[in-house]
Rosetta silent file (secondary structure, phi, psi, omega in degrees, C-alpha in Angstrom):
SEQUENCE: MTAAPRTIALSDGRTLGWYEFGDATGRPCLFLPGSSSSGLAGAPLHEAAVRAGIRLISLDRPGLGHSDRGPVRALVDWPADVVELLDALGVSRAGVLGHSAGGAFALALARGVPERVSATVVCAGSGPYDEAWYREAAAQSATSRVFYGLARHAPRLFGALLQSSTARTPTAIDRTLALISRGTSPDAEFARAHPDETRPALEAVADGFRQGSGGPTDDARLVCLPWGFRVEDVAAPVVWWHGEQDGNVKPSSGQAMVARLPQVTAHFVSGGHAVLFADPDPILAAFA
SCORE:     score description
SCORE:     0.000 S_00000001
   1 L     0.000  138.534  173.449   -4.164   14.628   12.123 S_00000001
   2 L   -98.286  143.478 -179.764   -2.246   16.887    9.738 S_00000001
   3 L  -139.256  147.641  178.772    1.413   16.183    9.083 S_00000001
   4 L   -89.457  141.215  176.586    4.078   17.940    7.059 S_00000001
   5 L   -67.595  147.866  175.705    5.921   16.029    4.352 S_00000001
   6 E  -120.691  150.024 -178.091    9.567   15.193    4.949 S_00000001
   7 E  -141.199  155.273  168.621   12.135   14.576    2.242 S_00000001
   8 E  -135.345  160.617  173.633   15.702   13.404    1.681 S_00000001
   9 E   -94.080  125.291  176.548   17.920   13.375   -1.397 S_00000001
  10 L   -78.747  167.957 -174.728   18.771    9.875   -2.588 S_00000001
  11 L   -64.203  -23.675  179.055   22.216    9.004   -3.913 S_00000001
  12 L   -91.948    7.489  177.473   21.031    9.277   -7.534 S_00000001
  13 L    95.422  -12.967  177.841   19.690   12.793   -6.956 S_00000001
  14 L   -71.407  156.229  173.516   16.022   11.908   -6.649 S_00000001
  15 E   -96.557  135.703  173.989   13.924   13.162   -3.744 S_00000001
  16 E  -115.670  129.639 -177.459   12.188   10.644   -1.485 S_00000001
  17 E  -114.213  156.710  175.490    9.259   11.852    0.598 S_00000001
  18 E  -160.238  168.497  174.017    7.374   10.514    3.597 S_00000001
  19 E  -123.847  155.785  176.877    5.070   11.480    6.462 S_00000001
  20 E  -123.261  137.686  178.210    5.294   10.482   10.116 S_00000001
  21 E  -134.641  171.917  176.985    2.450    9.564   12.442 S_00000001
  22 E    83.165 -147.436 -176.419    2.132    7.913   15.821 S_00000001
  23 L   -90.677  113.295 -176.115    4.727    8.095   18.605 S_00000001
  24 L   -61.072  -22.556 -179.946    7.809   10.024   17.434 S_00000001
  25 L  -105.496    9.999 -175.268    9.954    8.107   19.943 S_00000001
  26 L   -84.741 -174.480  179.050    8.332    4.716   19.330 S_00000001
  27 E   -68.413  130.035 -176.063    9.412    1.600   17.482 S_00000001
  28 E   -71.510  137.259  176.698    9.879    2.435   13.773 S_00000001
  29 E  -142.468  127.446  176.490    7.459    0.930   11.281 S_00000001
  30 E   -84.197  129.523  175.046    7.275    1.661    7.553 S_00000001
  31 E  -107.159  126.770 -178.964    3.753    2.034    6.167 S_00000001
  32 E  -114.736  101.912 -174.232    3.301    1.260    2.461 S_00000001
  33 L   -72.282  179.318 -179.719   -0.126    2.484    1.305 S_00000001
  34 L   -72.124  179.991 -174.322   -2.276    1.235   -1.537 S_00000001
  35 L   -56.024  135.065  176.529   -1.935    1.993   -5.239 S_00000001
  36 L    70.974   -2.288 -173.689   -1.433    5.653   -6.210 S_00000001
  37 L   -90.323  136.551  172.472   -1.561    6.760   -2.557 S_00000001
  38 L   -80.550  177.752  179.749    0.968    9.053   -0.944 S_00000001
  39 H   -64.737  -10.998  174.364    2.089    8.690    2.646 S_00000001
  40 H   -57.767  -20.024 -179.379   -0.867   10.818    3.738 S_00000001
  41 H   -63.130  -16.084  179.157   -2.747    7.504    3.793 S_00000001
  42 H   -78.785   -9.848 -174.900   -1.156    6.802    7.176 S_00000001
  43 H   -56.290  -43.609 -179.011   -3.087    9.611    8.897 S_00000001
  44 H   -65.303  -12.919 -179.869   -6.063    7.452   10.028 S_00000001
  45 H   -93.371    1.359 -173.246   -3.592    5.136   11.816 S_00000001
  46 H   -57.132  -53.981 -174.861   -2.111    7.931   13.950 S_00000001
  47 H   -65.221  -40.092  177.811   -4.017    7.288   17.179 S_00000001
  48 H   -64.871  -36.916  177.890   -3.635    3.503   16.971 S_00000001
  49 H   -67.058  -37.195  175.361    0.093    3.952   16.346 S_00000001
  50 H   -61.684  -46.654  179.941    0.332    6.200   19.424 S_00000001
  51 H   -60.316  -36.254 -177.163   -1.426    3.540   21.518 S_00000001
  52 H   -85.468   -4.599 -177.441    0.941    0.876   20.175 S_00000001
  53 L    68.530   40.117 -176.118    4.066    2.996   20.711 S_00000001
  54 E  -113.594  133.455  169.042    4.865    2.987   16.990 S_00000001
  55 E   -90.383  103.863 -173.869    6.630    5.642   14.933 S_00000001
  56 E   -90.648  112.009 -179.041    4.775    5.223   11.650 S_00000001
  57 E  -100.177  102.385 -169.197    6.948    6.263    8.691 S_00000001
  58 E  -100.458  112.225 -165.777    4.449    6.490    5.832 S_00000001
  59 E   -86.063  146.361  162.412    6.183    6.463    2.460 S_00000001
  60 L   -94.545  112.536  177.621    5.661    8.245   -0.837 S_00000001
  61 L   -73.593  167.527 -173.929    6.753    5.682   -3.426 S_00000001
  62 L   -52.275  129.693  178.623    8.527    6.943   -6.590 S_00000001
  63 L    83.375   -3.243  179.994    6.454    9.483   -8.505 S_00000001
  64 L  -108.829  144.009  176.627    3.836    9.758   -5.735 S_00000001
  65 L    57.293 -121.178 -176.745    3.405   12.705   -3.397 S_00000001
  66 L  -101.866    9.303  177.656    6.770   14.340   -2.817 S_00000001
  67 L   -92.790  132.228  178.205    8.945   11.496   -4.163 S_00000001
  68 L   -66.276  146.056  174.597   10.530   11.981   -7.568 S_00000001
  69 L   -68.964  138.041  178.499    9.645    9.563  -10.297 S_00000001
  70 L  -111.092  179.577  174.931   12.439    7.116  -11.051 S_00000001
  71 L   -63.931  144.286  178.994   13.251    4.885  -13.992 S_00000001
  72 L   -65.329  120.822 -177.197   10.734    2.077  -14.443 S_00000001
  73 L  -128.971  174.875  173.287   12.259   -0.887  -12.663 S_00000001
  74 L   -80.141  155.424  179.888   11.177   -4.270  -11.383 S_00000001
  75 H   -55.851  -32.247 -177.670    9.700   -4.487   -7.896 S_00000001
  76 H   -61.504  -23.792 -177.880   12.788   -6.419   -6.803 S_00000001
  77 H   -87.270  -17.759 -171.696   14.910   -3.262   -7.197 S_00000001
  78 L   -63.364  -34.972 -177.386   12.730   -0.918   -5.149 S_00000001
  79 H   -55.405  -20.283  179.271   14.029   -1.780   -1.622 S_00000001
  80 H   -58.876  -35.890  177.125   17.270    0.102   -2.347 S_00000001
  81 H   -62.106  -41.704 -177.222   15.358    3.382   -1.863 S_00000001
  82 H   -68.737  -38.440  177.459   14.147    2.236    1.552 S_00000001
  83 H   -59.387  -41.907  177.726   17.616    1.203    2.663 S_00000001
  84 H   -63.122  -39.715  178.827   18.834    4.733    1.928 S_00000001
  85 H   -65.226  -47.591 -179.926   15.963    6.195    3.947 S_00000001
  86 H   -59.744  -41.228  177.599   16.584    3.908    6.924 S_00000001
  87 H   -61.515  -43.292 -179.052   20.283    4.758    6.839 S_00000001
  88 H   -64.858  -32.874 -179.815   19.490    8.473    6.749 S_00000001
  89 H   -86.173   -5.547 -177.931   17.140    8.108    9.730 S_00000001
  90 L    70.376   30.496 -179.056   19.635    6.019   11.674 S_00000001
  91 L  -105.165  118.520 -178.272   17.188    3.100   11.813 S_00000001
  92 L   -79.565  -39.726  179.664   18.797   -0.327   11.681 S_00000001
  93 L  -142.673  145.496  179.428   15.564   -2.347   11.520 S_00000001
  94 E  -141.265  151.237  169.574   11.908   -1.397   11.086 S_00000001
  95 E   -70.678  160.367  179.665    8.593   -3.123   10.920 S_00000001
  96 E  -132.358  125.616  179.806    6.851   -3.117    7.545 S_00000001
  97 E  -124.146  114.981 -178.658    3.094   -2.718    7.092 S_00000001
  98 E  -115.209  130.722  178.859    1.714   -2.982    3.555 S_00000001
  99 E  -115.248  132.462  176.397   -1.916   -2.330    2.584 S_00000001
 100 L    57.806 -124.844  178.453   -3.460   -3.398   -0.728 S_00000001
 101 L   -60.294  -27.779  176.453   -0.887   -2.775   -3.503 S_00000001
 102 H   -61.813  -19.909  176.932    1.512   -1.748   -0.745 S_00000001
 103 H   -63.401  -36.400  177.550    1.498   -5.388    0.316 S_00000001
 104 H   -63.309  -40.986  178.943    3.515   -6.302   -2.781 S_00000001
 105 H   -68.387  -34.351  176.179    6.118   -3.691   -1.839 S_00000001
 106 H   -63.020  -41.514  178.680    6.165   -5.022    1.736 S_00000001
 107 H   -66.806  -33.718  176.816    6.962   -8.511    0.418 S_00000001
 108 H   -62.901  -38.313  177.052    9.742   -7.045   -1.741 S_00000001
 109 H   -69.039  -45.948 -178.481   11.339   -5.619    1.409 S_00000001
 110 H   -61.084  -35.215  179.288   10.891   -8.831    3.406 S_00000001
 111 H   -80.780  -40.505 -170.287   12.510  -10.808    0.598 S_00000001
 112 H   -83.140  -38.704 -176.733   15.170   -8.306   -0.461 S_00000001
 113 L  -135.379   59.965 -176.456   16.489   -6.869    2.815 S_00000001
 114 H   -59.782  -24.541  179.274   15.279   -9.160    5.621 S_00000001
 115 H   -69.721  -15.417  179.525   18.102   -7.948    7.840 S_00000001
 116 H  -102.086   -0.621 -174.532   16.476   -4.484    7.898 S_00000001
 117 E  -113.863  122.393 -179.878   12.939   -5.752    8.616 S_00000001
 118 E   -86.923  -29.556  177.961   11.838   -6.602   12.161 S_00000001
 119 E  -164.101  147.535 -179.106    8.329   -7.823   11.222 S_00000001
 120 E  -123.967  124.588  176.998    6.166   -7.881    8.086 S_00000001
 121 E  -125.480  131.774  178.087    2.394   -7.427    8.065 S_00000001
 122 E  -120.670  130.780  178.159    0.281   -7.387    4.905 S_00000001
 123 E  -117.648  116.984  179.324   -3.373   -6.298    4.888 S_00000001
 124 L    50.622   46.997 -172.404   -5.490   -7.215    1.856 S_00000001
 125 L   -75.083  147.299  174.081   -2.286   -7.341   -0.164 S_00000001
 126 L   -79.657  150.596  176.170   -2.005   -7.485   -3.934 S_00000001
 127 L  -111.303 -171.236 -176.062   -0.168  -10.344   -5.580 S_00000001
 128 L   -79.310   98.191 -178.321    1.735  -10.740   -8.852 S_00000001
 129 L   -63.920  -15.809  177.327   -0.806  -10.018  -11.591 S_00000001
 130 L   -72.578  -17.301 -177.087    1.761  -11.199  -14.119 S_00000001
 131 L   -92.426  131.188 -177.688    1.330  -14.748  -12.781 S_00000001
 132 H   -61.619  -38.451 -178.406   -1.552  -16.818  -14.179 S_00000001
 133 H   -62.002  -33.943 -179.687   -2.168  -18.561  -10.853 S_00000001
 134 H   -76.482  -41.494  178.814   -2.748  -15.204   -9.166 S_00000001
 135 H   -60.044  -38.769  178.078   -5.017  -13.826  -11.877 S_00000001
 136 H   -66.127  -44.070 -178.988   -7.137  -16.973  -11.603 S_00000001
 137 H   -66.645  -32.600 -178.012   -7.283  -16.747   -7.805 S_00000001
 138 H   -71.300  -14.845  177.562   -8.168  -13.051   -7.929 S_00000001
 139 L    48.268   52.373 -175.835  -11.325  -13.894   -9.909 S_00000001
 140 L   -68.375  145.119  171.699  -11.097  -10.581  -11.729 S_00000001
 141 L   -71.413  167.409  178.064  -14.062   -9.106  -13.513 S_00000001
 142 H   -60.481  -38.473  179.178  -13.753   -8.413  -17.232 S_00000001
 143 H   -63.358  -43.360  179.896  -13.304   -4.728  -16.418 S_00000001
 144 H   -65.847  -38.536  178.886  -10.475   -5.460  -13.988 S_00000001
 145 H   -62.103  -41.856  177.948   -8.749   -7.748  -16.473 S_00000001
 146 H   -65.476  -44.423 -177.154   -8.793   -4.979  -19.080 S_00000001
 147 H   -58.545  -51.744 -178.796   -7.662   -2.384  -16.524 S_00000001
 148 H   -74.190  -25.880  173.371   -4.639   -4.349  -15.325 S_00000001
 149 H   -65.135  -38.996  176.825   -3.895   -5.513  -18.850 S_00000001
 150 H   -64.344  -38.121  178.394   -3.586   -1.870  -19.886 S_00000001
 151 H   -59.238  -37.160 -178.798   -1.176   -1.263  -16.988 S_00000001
 152 H   -78.653  -39.888 -166.899    1.068   -3.984  -18.373 S_00000001
 153 H  -113.675  -19.479 -178.186    0.771   -3.317  -22.093 S_00000001
 154 L  -139.263   68.784 -172.345   -0.544    0.251  -22.652 S_00000001
 155 H   -61.043  -33.304 -179.607    0.735    2.432  -19.795 S_00000001
 156 H   -65.915  -44.237  177.914   -0.130    5.775  -21.441 S_00000001
 157 H   -66.221  -41.516  177.086   -3.760    4.793  -21.912 S_00000001
 158 H   -58.028  -45.635 -179.533   -3.813    3.290  -18.427 S_00000001
 159 H   -62.726  -40.531  179.362   -2.475    6.539  -16.960 S_00000001
 160 H   -64.663  -42.815  178.259   -5.062    8.633  -18.783 S_00000001
 161 H   -65.663  -40.631 -179.477   -7.896    6.424  -17.545 S_00000001
 162 H   -62.171  -45.518 -178.057   -6.475    6.420  -14.031 S_00000001
 163 H   -67.195  -39.633 -177.808   -6.208   10.191  -13.913 S_00000001
 164 H   -68.366  -23.044 -176.966   -9.677   10.764  -15.351 S_00000001
 165 L  -100.590    5.177 -176.576  -11.246    8.492  -12.719 S_00000001
 166 L  -104.049  128.916  176.796   -9.405    9.927   -9.700 S_00000001
 167 L   -74.762  121.925 -175.253  -10.930   12.606   -7.457 S_00000001
 168 L  -125.546    3.742  176.035   -8.294   15.322   -7.079 S_00000001
 169 L  -123.915  158.070  178.734  -10.204   18.325   -5.723 S_00000001
 170 H   -54.710  -40.396  179.716  -12.075   18.722   -2.403 S_00000001
 171 H   -64.919  -44.092  179.258  -15.410   18.847   -4.244 S_00000001
 172 H   -65.710  -37.026  177.716  -14.625   15.719   -6.246 S_00000001
 173 H   -64.567  -40.671  176.618  -13.455   13.954   -3.082 S_00000001
 174 H   -60.822  -42.512  179.248  -16.754   14.826   -1.375 S_00000001
 175 H   -64.285  -42.444 -179.580  -18.671   13.389   -4.334 S_00000001
 176 H   -65.495  -40.327  178.169  -16.559   10.220   -4.305 S_00000001
 177 H   -61.409  -42.324  177.810  -17.031    9.801   -0.554 S_00000001
 178 H   -63.574  -38.182 -178.657  -20.792   10.088   -0.998 S_00000001
 179 H   -66.726  -47.020 -176.296  -20.667    7.541   -3.827 S_00000001
 180 H   -75.306  -11.994  178.170  -18.653    4.907   -1.964 S_00000001
 181 L   -81.764   -8.215  179.501  -20.858    5.363    1.125 S_00000001
 182 L   -80.846  160.072  174.925  -23.830    3.910   -0.745 S_00000001
 183 L    94.984 -174.333 -174.918  -24.749    0.269   -0.645 S_00000001
 184 L  -120.142    7.582 -179.942  -24.542   -2.480    1.936 S_00000001
 185 L   -69.417  158.375  176.532  -20.973   -3.741    1.541 S_00000001
 186 H   -56.795  -35.711 -179.403  -18.640   -3.627    4.572 S_00000001
 187 H   -70.642  -37.027  176.360  -16.599   -0.911    2.850 S_00000001
 188 H   -66.388  -41.605  178.152  -19.686    1.214    2.212 S_00000001
 189 H   -63.356  -39.968  178.325  -20.759    0.747    5.816 S_00000001
 190 H   -64.466  -43.071 -179.541  -17.287    1.746    7.008 S_00000001
 191 H   -63.092  -39.246  178.011  -17.306    4.868    4.838 S_00000001
 192 H   -66.357  -41.754 -175.788  -20.716    5.904    6.198 S_00000001
 193 H   -80.167  -25.197 -174.277  -19.695    5.296    9.802 S_00000001
 194 L  -132.889   61.606 -179.985  -16.168    6.683    9.504 S_00000001
 195 H   -63.177  -31.342 -179.033  -16.070    9.514    6.933 S_00000001
 196 H   -72.297  -18.415  173.577  -13.197   11.188    8.801 S_00000001
 197 H   -92.156  -28.758 -177.887  -11.098    8.046    8.294 S_00000001
 198 H   -79.359  -38.762 -178.528  -12.223    7.470    4.705 S_00000001
 199 H   -58.286  -43.866  178.739  -11.634   11.004    3.429 S_00000001
 200 H   -58.741  -30.349  177.248   -7.845   10.912    4.160 S_00000001
 201 H   -64.944  -41.306  177.660   -7.576    7.804    1.991 S_00000001
 202 H   -69.062  -38.781  178.038   -9.099    9.722   -0.925 S_00000001
 203 H   -65.337  -34.052  179.205   -6.932   12.753   -0.164 S_00000001
 204 H   -67.216  -35.583  176.003   -3.850   10.518   -0.171 S_00000001
 205 H   -67.880  -43.313  176.822   -4.685    9.318   -3.694 S_00000001
 206 H   -58.972  -41.945  178.384   -5.167   12.916   -4.822 S_00000001
 207 H   -65.424  -31.545  177.290   -1.801   13.751   -3.267 S_00000001
 208 H   -63.255  -23.945 -178.998   -0.317   10.793   -5.114 S_00000001
 209 L   -95.423   11.021 -174.384   -1.224   12.548   -8.371 S_00000001
 210 L   -62.280  -21.785  177.574    0.416   15.871   -7.463 S_00000001
 211 L  -103.757    9.941 -178.342    3.087   15.232  -10.138 S_00000001
 212 L   103.356 -169.773 -173.589    0.638   13.864  -12.693 S_00000001
 213 L   -88.606   -9.025 -175.836   -0.307   10.343  -13.729 S_00000001
 214 H   -62.111  -46.559 -179.795    3.207    9.047  -14.514 S_00000001
 215 H   -63.894  -50.104  176.210    4.062    8.055  -10.958 S_00000001
 216 H   -58.193  -34.712  177.374    0.749    6.295  -10.233 S_00000001
 217 H   -65.997  -46.709  176.737    1.092    4.466  -13.553 S_00000001
 218 H   -58.086  -42.123 -176.802    4.613    3.298  -12.678 S_00000001
 219 H   -60.332  -44.198  178.780    3.391    2.270   -9.226 S_00000001
 220 H   -69.009  -38.493 -178.064    0.670    0.040  -10.664 S_00000001
 221 H   -64.585  -34.754 -179.956    2.970   -1.397  -13.319 S_00000001
 222 H   -62.175  -30.669  177.289    5.510   -2.560  -10.734 S_00000001
 223 H   -81.215  -32.701 -174.963    2.806   -4.779   -9.234 S_00000001
 224 H   -85.590  -26.215  178.005    1.458   -5.931  -12.605 S_00000001
 225 L   -85.536  168.852  177.505    4.786   -6.663  -14.325 S_00000001
 226 L   -53.558  132.715 -176.107    7.146   -9.511  -13.295 S_00000001
 227 L   -74.215  -25.973 -173.663    8.332   -8.834   -9.761 S_00000001
 228 L    91.997    1.589  173.664   11.813  -10.289  -10.200 S_00000001
 229 L  -156.825  160.489  178.777   11.189  -12.806   -7.423 S_00000001
 230 L   -93.770  152.935  173.827    8.614  -15.450   -6.559 S_00000001
 231 H   -56.393  -37.229 -179.670    6.191  -15.233   -3.659 S_00000001
 232 H   -65.355  -14.973 -179.902    7.741  -18.497   -2.501 S_00000001
 233 H   -82.279   -7.058 -179.689   11.106  -16.699   -2.202 S_00000001
 234 L   -82.092   91.476 -173.571    9.878  -14.573    0.732 S_00000001
 235 L   -80.653  -21.358 -177.695   11.464  -16.647    3.498 S_00000001
 236 L   -69.674  152.334  177.324   10.878  -14.151    6.326 S_00000001
 237 L   -62.120  140.313  178.853    7.773  -14.553    8.534 S_00000001
 238 E  -130.982  135.807  171.122    4.700  -12.680    7.268 S_00000001
 239 E  -104.040  124.337 -175.043    1.446  -11.918    9.064 S_00000001
 240 E  -114.759  126.144  175.317   -1.445  -11.683    6.584 S_00000001
 241 E  -117.050  139.455 -178.629   -4.790  -10.005    7.320 S_00000001
 242 E  -151.694  134.756  174.703   -7.702  -10.063    4.896 S_00000001
 243 E   -76.660  131.997 -176.986  -11.381   -9.118    5.097 S_00000001
 244 L   -69.386  -17.059  178.125  -13.626  -12.016    4.195 S_00000001
 245 L  -111.342   24.003 -179.362  -15.991   -9.648    2.375 S_00000001
 246 L   -66.240  117.706  178.949  -13.277   -7.683    0.553 S_00000001
 247 L   -94.028   -4.621 -178.274  -14.684   -6.748   -2.843 S_00000001
 248 L   -95.075  -61.375  173.442  -11.498   -5.038   -4.038 S_00000001
 249 L  -108.137  104.580 -170.243   -8.799   -7.646   -3.400 S_00000001
 250 L   -59.895  141.338  176.459  -10.738  -10.890   -3.264 S_00000001
 251 H   -55.578  -30.518  178.865  -10.158  -13.195   -0.260 S_00000001
 252 H   -62.673  -33.412  177.657   -9.448  -16.015   -2.724 S_00000001
 253 H   -70.743  -37.604  175.751   -6.372  -14.114   -3.906 S_00000001
 254 H   -63.317  -40.312  177.614   -5.231  -13.728   -0.301 S_00000001
 255 H   -61.828  -38.838  179.181   -5.669  -17.462    0.235 S_00000001
 256 H   -66.211  -37.870  177.269   -3.531  -18.131   -2.833 S_00000001
 257 H   -67.276  -44.564 -179.830   -0.786  -15.865   -1.497 S_00000001
 258 H   -60.055  -37.366 -179.016   -0.919  -17.455    1.948 S_00000001
 259 H   -65.999  -21.316 -176.316   -0.589  -20.911    0.368 S_00000001
 260 H  -104.167  -15.928  179.030    2.713  -19.865   -1.255 S_00000001
 261 L   -77.012  126.855 -174.093    4.377  -17.889    1.528 S_00000001
 262 L   -63.648  -38.535 -179.309    6.798  -20.202    3.387 S_00000001
 263 L  -128.690  101.436 -174.667    6.260  -18.679    6.852 S_00000001
 264 E  -141.998  140.835  169.467    2.875  -17.044    7.273 S_00000001
 265 E  -113.792  119.141 -172.183    0.280  -16.471    9.964 S_00000001
 266 E  -108.703  139.501  175.224   -3.071  -15.733    8.346 S_00000001
 267 E  -129.059  104.820  173.516   -6.102  -13.905    9.739 S_00000001
 268 E  -102.512  113.126 -169.731   -9.200  -13.903    7.537 S_00000001
 269 E  -124.215  163.814  177.841  -11.737  -11.826    9.415 S_00000001
 270 L   -64.073  132.405  179.379  -15.154  -10.308    8.866 S_00000001
 271 L   143.737  176.972 -178.344  -14.880   -7.071    6.931 S_00000001
 272 L  -108.935 -148.894 -174.860  -13.998   -5.463    3.647 S_00000001
 273 L   -70.948  -20.518 -179.383  -10.966   -3.804    2.085 S_00000001
 274 L   -88.415   25.532 -176.532  -10.667   -1.327    4.968 S_00000001
 275 H   -54.435  -36.261  179.986   -9.868   -4.124    7.422 S_00000001
 276 H   -64.166  -43.033 -174.606   -6.675   -2.310    8.479 S_00000001
 277 H   -83.950  -23.470  179.678   -8.462    0.944    9.302 S_00000001
 278 H   -69.427  -36.482 -178.279  -11.562   -0.679   10.799 S_00000001
 279 L  -151.250   75.810 -172.876   -9.615   -2.320   13.628 S_00000001
 280 H   -76.048  -20.653 -172.614   -5.893   -1.430   13.531 S_00000001
 281 H   -59.394  -50.514  179.038   -4.989   -2.321   17.132 S_00000001
 282 H   -66.941  -24.553  178.696   -4.642   -6.117   16.747 S_00000001
 283 H   -74.036  -45.117  179.620   -2.822   -5.621   13.451 S_00000001
 284 H   -69.473  -16.116  179.779   -0.285   -3.162   14.890 S_00000001
 285 H   -61.615  -21.835  179.741    0.263   -5.544   17.822 S_00000001
 286 H   -64.388  -19.371 -177.512    2.599   -7.532   15.554 S_00000001
 287 H   -97.641    7.842 -179.392    5.152   -4.712   15.927 S_00000001
 288 L   -65.874    0.000    0.000    5.159   -4.758   19.734 S_00000001
């Protein structure tokens, strides 16, 4: 499905952008995509959201897609943007669905403005890379440790590497899709079987870079720097889904997050990082 971007002006003059999918008259749910991804990442969830009666409001975080880049802040401060959007839309409470790095932003909403959140679901969510316990649980490779270390300590170099490794043209996206379709991992199998669902994810990352690498760099840094709150401070109920064969966000990191969330229902299921897109119906059922 194709969707047009929507925007509002925030109180500080910045523009906030989003896309809408699903049932326009359904129950509102905010979708927070993975790192560097614009709200276009919600497109593969359109039909499942229609079936579930959900109005999926898929956000462009600051500096991504059509949202203006803001001052670098802690993750704890970010929910203020969402409150302004909900007020502008006349939505008192909304569900929150966070995928991958978007899971950290979902937890920030559940902790910061629980009165505006009707339910919180995290799929293969990222945790606080600034915390030693999480880095140990994530069992990062040497390459990943360097990559996320650069996000924390050398953002300009991190941004340059991020931009150089991101497919931003249709031809490059086709090459990347062919590359990730190789192999025998669950994610490779999903990409081979569902190219029409996988391509929008790559297009959403390309769209995330429409203003350059600054926004994607800020987006990654908010997850890698101190959040301004502890995972244990998220008192609201959280439903956590994680693929047992996830090679991107390791299941061990999800287990560590689940162990620290005060109220959590966990589902560790067969599959990879695309667990949300492989079978969205039972996940969206939490917003019924």
